[in-house]
C-alpha positions as CSV (number, residue, x, y, z in Angstrom):
1,M,98.6,20.9,-44.4
2,G,95.4,22.2,-45.4
3,N,96.3,21.7,-49.1
4,G,97.9,18.3,-48.6
5,L,101.5,19.4,-49.3
6,L,104.2,18.3,-46.9
7,I,108.0,19.1,-47.2
8,M,110.2,16.4,-46.0
9,A,114.1,16.4,-46.6
10,G,113.7,19.1,-49.1
11,Q,111.2,17.2,-51.2
12,P,107.6,17.7,-51.4
13,L,105.5,14.7,-50.3
14,I,101.9,14.6,-51.6
15,L,99.4,12.7,-49.4
16,A,96.6,10.6,-50.8
17,P,92.9,11.7,-50.5
18,Q,90.7,10.6,-47.4
19,S,90.1,6.9,-47.5
20,S,86.9,5.6,-49.2
21,T,86.9,2.7,-46.8
22,R,86.4,5.1,-44.0
23,R,83.5,6.7,-45.7
24,R,82.0,3.3,-46.3
25,G,82.5,2.4,-42.7
26,I,80.7,5.6,-41.5
27,A,77.9,4.9,-44.0
28,L,77.6,1.3,-42.8
29,A,77.4,2.4,-39.2
30,M,74.7,4.8,-40.1
31,V,72.8,2.1,-41.9
32,V,73.2,-0.2,-38.9
33,I,71.9,2.5,-36.6
34,A,69.0,3.2,-38.9
35,V,68.2,-0.5,-39.3
36,T,68.4,-0.9,-35.5
37,I,66.1,2.1,-35.0
38,L,63.7,0.9,-37.6
39,T,63.8,-2.6,-36.3
40,T,63.1,-1.4,-32.8
41,L,60.3,0.8,-34.1
42,G,58.9,-2.1,-36.1
43,I,59.1,-4.5,-33.2
44,G,57.4,-1.8,-31.1
45,L,54.7,-1.3,-33.7
46,L,54.2,-5.0,-34.0
47,A,53.9,-5.2,-30.2
48,I,51.5,-2.4,-30.1
49,G,49.5,-3.9,-33.0
50,Y,49.5,-7.3,-31.4
51,G,48.5,-5.8,-28.1
52,A,45.7,-3.8,-29.7
53,R,44.5,-6.8,-31.7
54,R,44.7,-8.9,-28.6
55,E,42.8,-6.2,-26.6
56,A,40.2,-6.0,-29.4
57,I,39.8,-9.8,-29.5
58,S,39.5,-9.8,-25.7
59,E,37.0,-6.9,-25.6
60,K,35.0,-8.6,-28.3
61,A,35.0,-11.9,-26.4
62,E,34.0,-10.1,-23.2
63,V,31.2,-8.2,-24.9
64,A,30.0,-11.5,-26.4
65,A,30.1,-13.1,-23.0
66,M,28.1,-10.1,-21.6
67,L,25.5,-10.2,-24.4
68,A,25.1,-14.0,-24.0
69,A,24.4,-13.4,-20.3
70,E,21.8,-10.8,-21.1
71,A,20.3,-13.0,-23.7
72,G,19.9,-15.7,-21.0
73,Y,18.2,-13.2,-18.7
74,E,15.8,-12.2,-21.5
75,K,15.0,-15.9,-22.1
76,A,14.4,-16.5,-18.4
77,I,12.1,-13.5,-18.1
78,F,10.2,-14.5,-21.2
79,W,9.7,-18.0,-19.8
80,M,8.6,-16.6,-16.4
81,G,5.9,-14.5,-18.2
82,Q,4.5,-17.6,-19.8
83,Q,3.9,-19.5,-16.5
84,Q,0.5,-19.8,-15.1
85,D,1.9,-19.2,-11.6
86,M,5.6,-18.6,-11.0
87,L,5.7,-19.9,-7.5
88,S,4.0,-23.1,-8.5
89,A,6.3,-23.6,-11.4
90,L,9.3,-23.4,-9.0
91,Q,7.7,-25.7,-6.5
92,L,7.1,-28.3,-9.3
93,G,10.6,-27.8,-10.8
94,S,9.0,-27.2,-14.2
95,P,11.3,-27.4,-17.2
96,G,12.6,-23.9,-17.9
97,T,13.6,-22.9,-14.4
98,S,17.1,-23.4,-15.7
99,G,18.5,-23.7,-19.2
100,S,21.2,-22.7,-21.7
101,L,21.7,-20.9,-25.0
102,T,24.4,-21.4,-27.6
103,F,25.6,-18.8,-30.1
104,P,28.3,-18.9,-32.8
105,D,30.9,-17.2,-30.6
106,S,29.4,-17.6,-27.1
107,S,27.1,-19.4,-24.8
108,C,25.2,-19.0,-21.5
109,T,23.5,-20.8,-18.7
110,Y,20.7,-19.4,-16.5
111,A,18.8,-20.4,-13.4
112,I,15.6,-19.0,-11.7
113,S,14.9,-19.2,-8.0
114,L,12.9,-17.6,-5.3
115,Y,15.0,-15.1,-3.5
116,T,12.8,-13.7,-0.7
117,F,9.5,-11.9,-0.1
118,V,8.9,-8.2,0.2
119,G,5.7,-8.2,2.3
120,A,3.7,-10.8,0.5
121,R,5.3,-10.2,-2.9
122,P,7.7,-12.8,-4.1
123,V,11.2,-11.6,-5.3
124,F,12.8,-14.0,-7.8
125,R,16.5,-14.3,-8.6
126,V,17.7,-14.8,-12.2
127,V,21.4,-15.7,-12.5
128,C,22.8,-15.9,-16.0
129,D,26.5,-16.8,-16.9
130,G,27.8,-15.9,-20.3
131,H,30.9,-17.4,-21.8
132,S,33.1,-16.5,-24.8
133,G,36.6,-17.9,-25.0
134,I,38.4,-17.4,-21.7
135,F,35.9,-14.7,-20.6
136,S,32.8,-15.1,-18.4
137,R,30.3,-12.4,-17.4
138,R,27.4,-12.8,-15.0
139,V,24.1,-11.0,-14.9
140,D,22.5,-11.4,-11.4
141,V,19.0,-9.8,-11.2
142,L,16.4,-9.7,-8.5
143,T,13.0,-9.4,-10.3
144,V,9.4,-9.0,-9.3
145,Q,6.0,-9.5,-11.0
146,M,4.8,-6.1,-12.2
147,I,1.7,-4.6,-10.5
148,S,-0.5,-2.2,-12.4
149,G,-3.3,0.1,-11.3
150,W,-6.0,-1.1,-13.7
151,D,-5.5,-4.3,-15.7
152,M,-8.1,-5.3,-18.3
153,G,-8.3,-8.6,-20.2
154,G,-10.3,-6.5,-22.7
155,C,-11.8,-3.0,-23.0
156,R,-15.2,-4.4,-24.0
157,I,-18.4,-5.4,-22.1
158,P,-20.6,-8.4,-22.8
159,I,-24.1,-7.5,-24.0
160,S,-25.3,-11.0,-24.9
161,S,-24.1,-14.6,-24.6
162,T,-21.8,-14.2,-27.6
163,T,-21.3,-10.5,-28.3
164,T,-19.5,-7.6,-26.7
165,D,-19.5,-3.8,-27.0
166,E,-16.8,-1.2,-26.8
167,V,-16.3,0.8,-23.6
168,S,-14.7,4.2,-24.1
169,F,-12.7,6.4,-21.9
170,V,-14.6,9.7,-22.1
171,N,-14.0,13.4,-22.2
172,G,-13.3,14.8,-18.7
173,E,-12.2,11.6,-17.1
174,T,-8.8,11.8,-15.3
175,L,-7.1,8.5,-14.9
176,D,-4.4,8.7,-12.3
177,M,-3.3,5.1,-12.3
178,P,-1.2,2.9,-14.6
179,I,-3.4,1.0,-17.1
180,H,-2.8,-2.2,-19.0
181,I,-5.0,-3.7,-21.7
182,N,-4.4,-7.1,-23.2
183,K,-4.2,-7.6,-26.9
184,A,-7.5,-8.5,-28.7
185,D,-7.2,-11.0,-31.5
186,D,-10.4,-10.2,-33.3
187,Y,-9.8,-6.7,-34.7
188,P,-6.0,-6.4,-35.4
189,D,-6.3,-3.2,-37.3
190,T,-8.5,-1.4,-34.7
191,R,-7.2,0.1,-31.5
192,D,-7.9,-2.0,-28.4
193,I,-8.4,1.1,-26.3
194,F,-11.6,3.2,-27.1
195,I,-11.6,6.9,-26.6
196,S,-14.3,9.5,-26.8
197,G,-13.1,13.1,-26.5
198,S,-10.0,13.9,-24.5
199,P,-9.7,11.9,-21.3
200,N,-6.5,12.5,-19.3
201,F,-4.1,9.5,-18.8
202,L,-1.7,10.8,-16.2
203,Q,0.2,7.5,-15.7
204,P,1.7,5.0,-18.1
205,V,-0.6,3.0,-20.4
206,A,0.6,-0.5,-21.6
207,M,-1.0,-2.1,-24.6
208,G,-0.7,-5.8,-25.6
209,E,-1.1,-4.9,-29.3
210,S,1.2,-3.2,-31.7
211,R,1.0,0.4,-32.5
212,Y,0.6,-0.3,-36.2
213,T,-1.9,-2.1,-38.4
214,S,-0.9,-5.2,-40.4
215,G,-0.3,-2.8,-43.3
216,G,2.0,-0.6,-41.3
217,A,-0.3,2.3,-40.6
218,D,-0.1,4.1,-37.3
219,K,-3.4,3.3,-35.4
220,Y,-2.5,5.7,-32.6
221,S,-1.3,8.8,-34.4
222,G,-4.4,10.8,-33.6
223,V,-4.4,10.1,-29.8
224,M,-0.8,10.0,-28.8
225,S,-1.0,13.5,-27.2
226,L,-3.5,12.2,-24.6
227,F,-1.0,9.9,-22.9
228,D,0.8,12.3,-20.6
229,G,2.4,9.3,-18.7
230,G,3.5,7.6,-21.9
231,I,2.2,4.6,-23.8
232,Y,4.0,1.3,-24.4
233,F,3.1,-1.4,-27.0
234,N,3.6,-5.2,-27.4
235,Q,3.5,-5.7,-23.7
236,P,3.0,-9.2,-22.1
237,S,-0.6,-10.1,-21.3
238,S,-2.1,-10.1,-17.9
239,R,-2.9,-13.7,-17.0
240,I,-6.3,-12.7,-15.5
241,T,-7.9,-14.1,-18.6
242,D,-6.3,-17.5,-18.1
243,E,-8.6,-19.6,-15.9
244,S,-5.8,-22.0,-15.1
245,S,-3.6,-19.2,-13.8
246,V,-6.3,-17.9,-11.6
247,Q,-7.1,-21.4,-10.4
248,S,-3.4,-22.0,-9.5
249,K,-3.4,-18.8,-7.4
250,V,-6.7,-19.8,-5.7
251,N,-5.5,-23.4,-4.9
252,R,-2.3,-22.2,-3.2
253,F,-4.3,-19.6,-1.3
254,R,-6.7,-22.2,-0.2
255,D,-4.0,-24.7,0.9
256,S,-2.2,-22.0,2.9
257,T,-5.3,-20.7,4.7
258,L,-6.0,-21.9,8.2
259,A,-8.6,-24.7,8.2
260,A,-10.9,-22.7,10.6
261,Y,-11.2,-20.0,7.9
262,R,-11.8,-22.2,4.9
263,F,-15.6,-22.2,4.3
264,T,-17.9,-24.1,2.0
265,P,-21.3,-22.6,2.7
266,T,-24.7,-24.2,1.9
267,A,-27.9,-22.3,1.0
268,S,-30.3,-24.2,3.3
269,A,-33.3,-21.8,3.0
270,T,-34.9,-24.0,0.4
271,S,-37.9,-21.8,-0.1
272,V,-35.8,-18.9,-1.4
273,A,-35.9,-18.4,-5.2
274,N,-32.7,-18.8,-7.1
275,R,-30.9,-19.5,-3.8
276,Q,-27.1,-19.2,-3.6
277,A,-24.8,-20.1,-0.8
278,A,-22.6,-17.4,0.7
279,V,-20.6,-16.3,3.7
280,Q,-21.2,-12.8,5.1
281,L,-18.3,-10.8,6.3
282,E,-18.5,-7.6,8.4
283,F,-15.3,-5.7,9.3
284,F,-15.1,-3.3,12.2
285,V,-12.9,-2.0,15.0
286,D,-13.6,-2.7,18.6
287,N,-11.5,-0.9,21.3
288,G,-8.7,-0.5,18.8
289,V,-8.8,-4.1,17.7
290,G,-9.6,-5.0,14.1
291,K,-12.3,-7.7,14.0
292,V,-14.4,-9.6,11.5
293,R,-17.8,-11.0,12.0
294,I,-18.2,-14.2,9.9
295,T,-21.6,-15.7,9.2
296,N,-21.5,-19.0,7.4
297,N,-24.3,-20.8,5.4
298,C,-26.2,-17.6,4.3
299,T,-28.8,-18.0,1.6
300,V,-28.8,-15.3,-1.1
301,R,-32.0,-14.6,-2.9
302,G,-30.9,-14.2,-6.5
303,F,-32.7,-12.2,-9.1
304,A,-32.6,-13.1,-12.8
305,Q,-33.0,-10.6,-15.6
306,S,-34.9,-12.6,-18.2
307,Y,-33.7,-10.8,-21.3
308,D,-30.3,-9.8,-22.6
309,S,-31.5,-6.3,-23.2
310,R,-32.4,-5.4,-19.6
311,T,-29.1,-4.9,-17.8
312,Y,-25.4,-5.6,-18.1
313,D,-25.4,-8.4,-15.5
314,F,-23.1,-10.9,-17.3
315,K,-20.1,-12.9,-16.4
316,I,-17.8,-15.1,-18.4
317,Q,-19.0,-18.6,-19.0
318,P,-16.5,-20.9,-17.3
319,G,-14.4,-23.0,-19.8
320,S,-15.2,-20.7,-22.7
321,G,-11.8,-18.9,-22.7
322,G,-13.7,-15.6,-22.5
323,S,-15.6,-16.1,-25.7
324,R,-19.0,-16.7,-24.2
325,F,-21.0,-15.1,-21.5
326,Q,-23.9,-15.8,-19.2
327,R,-26.3,-14.0,-17.1
328,Y,-26.0,-14.7,-13.4
329,Y,-28.4,-14.3,-10.4
330,I,-27.7,-10.9,-9.0
331,Y,-27.9,-10.2,-5.3
332,S,-31.3,-9.2,-3.9
333,Y,-31.0,-9.9,-0.2
334,H,-29.8,-12.7,2.0
335,L,-30.9,-14.7,5.1
336,A,-28.8,-16.2,7.9
337,P,-29.8,-19.2,10.1
338,T,-31.6,-17.8,13.2
339,N,-29.4,-20.1,15.4
340,A,-26.1,-19.0,13.7
341,D,-24.6,-17.8,17.0
342,S,-25.5,-20.8,19.1
343,T,-24.4,-23.3,16.5
344,G,-21.1,-21.6,15.7
345,Q,-22.2,-20.6,12.2
346,R,-21.5,-17.0,13.2
347,V,-18.2,-16.1,14.9
348,T,-16.6,-12.7,15.7
349,I,-12.8,-12.8,15.9
350,P,-9.8,-10.5,15.8
351,L,-8.6,-10.2,12.3
352,T,-5.1,-11.4,13.3
353,N,-6.6,-14.8,14.0
354,T,-6.6,-15.4,10.3
355,Y,-3.0,-14.5,9.8
356,V,-0.6,-17.0,8.1
357,T,2.6,-16.9,6.1
358,Q,3.2,-18.5,2.7
359,S,6.5,-20.3,2.8
360,F,8.7,-21.7,0.1
361,G,11.9,-23.3,1.2
362,A,13.7,-20.8,3.4
363,A,11.6,-17.8,2.2
364,S,8.4,-16.8,3.9
365,S,6.0,-13.9,3.3
366,E,5.1,-11.5,6.0
367,P,2.0,-12.6,8.1
368,G,-1.3,-11.6,6.7
369,G,-5.0,-12.6,7.0
370,Q,-6.5,-15.1,4.6
371,I,-10.2,-16.1,4.3
372,Y,-11.1,-18.6,1.7
373,V,-14.8,-19.3,0.6
374,N,-15.7,-22.1,-1.8
375,G,-18.8,-20.2,-2.8
376,N,-20.0,-16.6,-2.6
377,V,-19.2,-13.7,-0.3
378,V,-21.3,-10.8,0.9
379,I,-19.3,-7.9,2.4
380,G,-21.5,-5.6,4.4
381,G,-24.2,-5.5,7.1
382,N,-26.7,-3.5,9.0
383,N,-25.3,-0.1,9.8
384,T,-26.2,-0.5,13.5
385,A,-23.6,-3.3,13.7
386,H,-20.5,-1.5,12.6
387,G,-20.9,2.3,12.8
388,N,-22.1,2.9,9.2
389,D,-19.1,1.5,7.3
390,Q,-17.0,-1.6,6.9
391,L,-13.7,-0.7,8.6
392,V,-10.7,-3.0,8.0
393,K,-7.9,-2.8,10.6
394,G,-5.2,-5.3,9.7
395,K,-4.1,-7.0,6.5
396,V,-6.5,-9.5,5.0
397,T,-7.3,-11.1,1.6
398,V,-10.6,-12.7,0.8
399,V,-10.8,-15.3,-2.0
400,A,-14.1,-16.7,-3.3
401,T,-14.6,-19.4,-6.0
402,G,-18.0,-17.6,-6.7
403,N,-18.9,-14.0,-6.6
404,I,-18.0,-11.3,-4.1
405,W,-20.8,-8.9,-3.5
406,I,-19.9,-5.5,-2.1
407,A,-22.9,-4.4,0.0
408,D,-21.5,-1.4,1.9
409,R,-18.8,1.2,1.9
410,I,-15.4,-0.4,2.7
411,L,-12.6,1.7,4.2
412,V,-9.3,0.8,5.8
413,D,-8.6,2.1,9.3
414,G,-5.7,4.5,9.8
415,S,-4.4,7.7,8.3
416,H,-5.5,9.1,4.9
417,D,-4.1,11.9,2.9
418,A,-5.8,15.1,1.7
419,D,-7.3,13.2,-1.3
420,G,-8.8,10.6,0.9
421,K,-6.4,7.8,0.0
422,P,-4.6,5.8,2.6
423,T,-1.2,7.3,3.4
424,M,2.0,5.3,2.6
425,D,2.6,4.5,6.2
426,N,-0.9,3.1,6.7
427,P,-0.5,-0.7,7.5
428,N,-4.1,-1.7,6.9
429,V,-5.2,-3.3,3.6
430,L,-7.9,-5.5,2.0
431,G,-7.5,-7.8,-1.0
432,L,-10.4,-9.4,-2.9
433,L,-10.2,-12.1,-5.5
434,A,-13.2,-13.8,-7.1
435,Q,-13.4,-16.5,-9.7
436,G,-16.8,-15.1,-10.5
437,V,-17.4,-11.3,-10.4
438,V,-16.9,-8.6,-7.9
439,K,-19.9,-6.3,-8.0
440,V,-21.5,-3.5,-6.0
441,V,-25.0,-4.7,-5.1
442,D,-28.3,-2.8,-5.5
443,P,-29.8,-3.0,-2.0
444,G,-32.9,-1.5,-3.3
445,M,-33.7,-5.0,-4.6
446,S,-34.2,-6.2,-1.0
447,D,-38.0,-5.4,-1.1
448,I,-38.5,-7.8,-4.0
449,D,-40.5,-10.2,-1.8
450,G,-41.8,-7.6,0.7
451,I,-41.1,-8.3,4.3
452,V,-39.1,-11.5,4.5
453,S,-40.2,-14.0,7.1
454,I,-39.1,-17.6,6.8
455,S,-39.1,-19.8,9.9
456,G,-35.6,-20.6,11.1
457,Y,-34.0,-17.8,9.1
458,T,-33.4,-14.1,9.7
459,Y,-33.3,-11.4,7.1
460,S,-29.8,-9.8,7.1
461,P,-30.0,-6.1,5.9
462,V,-27.1,-4.4,4.2
463,G,-26.5,-0.8,3.3
464,R,-28.7,2.0,4.7
465,P,-32.5,1.8,5.5
466,D,-34.9,4.4,4.1
467,Y,-36.9,4.3,7.3
468,P,-35.3,6.1,10.2
469,S,-35.9,3.3,12.7
470,A,-33.9,0.2,11.9
471,G,-36.1,-1.9,14.1
472,S,-39.3,-0.9,12.4
473,T,-41.5,-3.5,10.7
474,S,-42.4,-1.0,8.0
475,S,-41.8,-2.2,4.5
476,N,-39.6,0.8,4.0
477,Y,-37.0,-0.9,6.2
478,Y,-36.4,-3.3,3.3
479,Q,-36.1,-0.5,0.7
480,R,-32.4,0.2,1.2
481,Y,-29.6,2.1,-0.5
482,L,-25.8,2.6,-0.5
483,P,-24.1,5.8,0.6
484,D,-22.9,8.5,-1.8
485,P,-20.0,8.4,-2.5
486,M,-19.7,4.7,-2.4
487,I,-16.0,4.0,-1.5
488,V,-14.1,0.8,-1.8
489,E,-10.5,0.7,-0.6
490,G,-8.6,-2.4,-1.7
491,A,-7.0,-4.5,-4.4
492,I,-9.8,-6.0,-6.5
493,T,-9.1,-9.0,-8.8
494,V,-11.9,-10.5,-10.9
495,G,-11.3,-13.7,-12.7
496,G,-14.8,-14.4,-14.1
497,G,-15.8,-11.1,-15.7
498,G,-15.6,-7.4,-14.6
499,W,-15.7,-5.1,-11.7
500,G,-18.8,-2.9,-11.6
501,A,-22.3,-2.4,-10.4
502,E,-25.4,-4.7,-10.6
503,N,-28.8,-3.7,-12.0
504,V,-27.5,-0.9,-14.2
505,K,-30.3,-0.4,-16.7
506,R,-30.2,-0.7,-20.4
507,G,-33.0,1.2,-22.1
508,S,-36.1,1.3,-19.9
509,Y,-35.1,-1.9,-18.0
510,G,-33.4,-2.3,-14.7
511,G,-32.4,0.8,-12.7
512,R,-30.5,1.0,-9.5
513,K,-31.7,2.7,-6.4
514,E,-29.4,5.8,-5.8
515,Y,-28.9,7.8,-2.7
516,S,-30.2,10.8,-4.6
517,G,-30.8,11.7,-8.3
518,N,-29.9,9.4,-11.1
519,Q,-26.3,8.7,-10.3
520,D,-23.9,8.5,-7.3
521,Y,-20.1,8.3,-7.3
522,L,-18.1,5.1,-7.0
523,E,-14.7,5.7,-5.6
524,V,-11.9,3.1,-5.7
525,H,-8.8,3.7,-3.7
526,G,-6.7,0.7,-4.8
527,T,-6.1,-1.4,-7.9
528,I,-8.4,-3.2,-10.3
529,C,-7.6,-6.4,-12.3
530,E,-10.5,-7.7,-14.3
531,A,-10.9,-10.3,-17.1
532,M,-13.0,-7.9,-19.0
533,R,-14.6,-4.5,-18.4
534,G,-17.7,-4.4,-16.2
535,V,-20.3,-1.7,-16.3
536,V,-20.3,0.9,-13.5
537,G,-23.0,3.1,-14.8
538,V,-24.5,4.7,-17.9
539,T,-23.5,8.3,-18.0
540,G,-26.3,10.6,-17.0
541,T,-28.8,7.8,-16.8
542,D,-28.2,5.2,-14.1
543,G,-25.5,3.6,-11.8
544,F,-22.3,5.3,-10.8
545,L,-19.8,7.9,-12.0
546,K,-16.2,6.6,-11.7
547,S,-13.6,8.2,-9.4
548,Y,-10.6,5.8,-9.4
549,H,-7.4,6.5,-7.5
550,M,-4.2,4.4,-7.3
551,D,-3.2,3.2,-3.8
552,R,0.6,3.1,-4.3
553,R,1.0,1.1,-1.1
554,L,-0.2,-1.9,-3.1
555,L,2.9,-1.8,-5.3
556,T,5.0,-2.7,-2.2
557,G,3.5,-6.2,-1.7
558,I,1.4,-5.2,1.3
559,V,-1.6,-7.4,0.2
560,P,-1.5,-11.0,1.6
561,G,-1.8,-14.0,-0.6
562,D,0.2,-13.3,-3.8
563,I,-2.9,-12.6,-5.9
564,W,-1.1,-10.6,-8.7
565,M,-1.8,-11.6,-12.3
566,R,0.5,-9.5,-14.6
567,G,2.6,-11.5,-17.0
568,K,5.5,-9.1,-17.0
569,Y,8.5,-9.3,-14.6
570,V,10.8,-6.3,-14.1
571,P,14.0,-5.8,-12.1
572,A,13.4,-4.8,-8.5
573,P,14.9,-1.4,-7.5
574,A,18.7,-1.7,-7.3
575,G,18.2,-5.4,-8.3
576,W,20.5,-5.5,-11.4
577,H,24.1,-6.6,-11.0
578,D,26.6,-7.6,-13.7
579,Y,30.3,-8.4,-13.3
580,R,33.2,-10.6,-14.5
581,T,33.5,-14.1,-13.2
582,G,36.2,-16.9,-13.4
583,E,39.2,-14.5,-13.0
């Protein structure tokens, strides 16, 4: 049968070849199978492609929603930085506390609110919802106003009513605190920080200006190696140069201060030249209790330098926007009413008596002391009254619409580290804010009129006496000085000029009285925020040598009164959250 031959009935029978129909059937079956396979593969590939495309579209929409939410956050943060005072803006419901943005493929809404207080530092909440198609993403951030170590409205000092001079960071200085310098509009192609030699910047430096000139040249190429802590450009300005912002802070502080500790002193010793009204504050500890001795209605004898070339005793002329300056009457000495105790013009109280909370809706700050003076403040006193130093036990902020004169060494009670700074667990703190200047006085000026004797008033000595007997009538009793080093521990905010020392001479004029030699040391353990630089000393000639150290406790919101002025807001630690919504 293999050859197709079959014998039947003696006759061969030849079979026909295999059927072509069968072959076509097999081929058709194979085609059907192939088509089925290919169709299945095609459908699968289409499904995969469709799924991938759908996933890509979804991912794009979700990313767009997330980017829209982040854009809303950036818009809200920018708006916050433009406000004179964020708490006041929320209280007034100012336009901008909520808003929306629209993009070609997405949109967002945002809202700003007060979340809580950490100490006395407000924590704001920014909630932004981004939308794209069916997708929604939320950015929910707790943010705080940034606090720096040393903020400057400008790195220049006034030397006349209309002109300023550069102040350089010099060779050998070690600056162990964050620094911020606002952008200066007058010299766009010159660095706004002035450097002589190789000072050491150990912590971040923030500049309001760009790194580059208008022509694209790098202004900082020759000094970048000095900034060990890094340097950042185009940063939002501190609002210390904005008089309205400072006034807003002061108004809220005044309104939240207890009526008993809001003072408007009068200078009633009319025979005193260039008299100015002030309240004298003396801080001390009595049997473990922090106290303050308050003497109202003091009369300060002001001294006027007649010529611009004599000293650096200028402040910003109010209403000038920082473009004009004026000499002011520096502190010489002050008198108190002789009957201050019997008439209630002098009181001694526990510092906790001044404690209040600032409340906004359901959020309240931790209690802290507040003393408000519509006038000037003198901090210091005769060393026999307080054991040689001002000693602050408790939390308190002092705000003055005029000047704050530092007339003694000021320390906070409690533990200090090996470098002399308060330790992080030390609960005691002092805040100072002046709409004028905050200056270290020259108590050597106190003998300007010889022995002071005015009926009804008593001379109030500050600092240390030359003469060993404080009760002596010798004229030496009035020739006084400050200790060396002169230490101030606290958060210093100066709205009307700079932090510094009075009666620092220029040329052959002026000249402070030092403890010994030509210069003493001025140590700051805290923070400084000043509308422009103030003079501390002239190196090798007069005044003080700087020794500034950051008190990192101040970053935690320990200072009462919400007196911070930076225009930058940053997320609080662990304060950033983003997630899907609407699912």
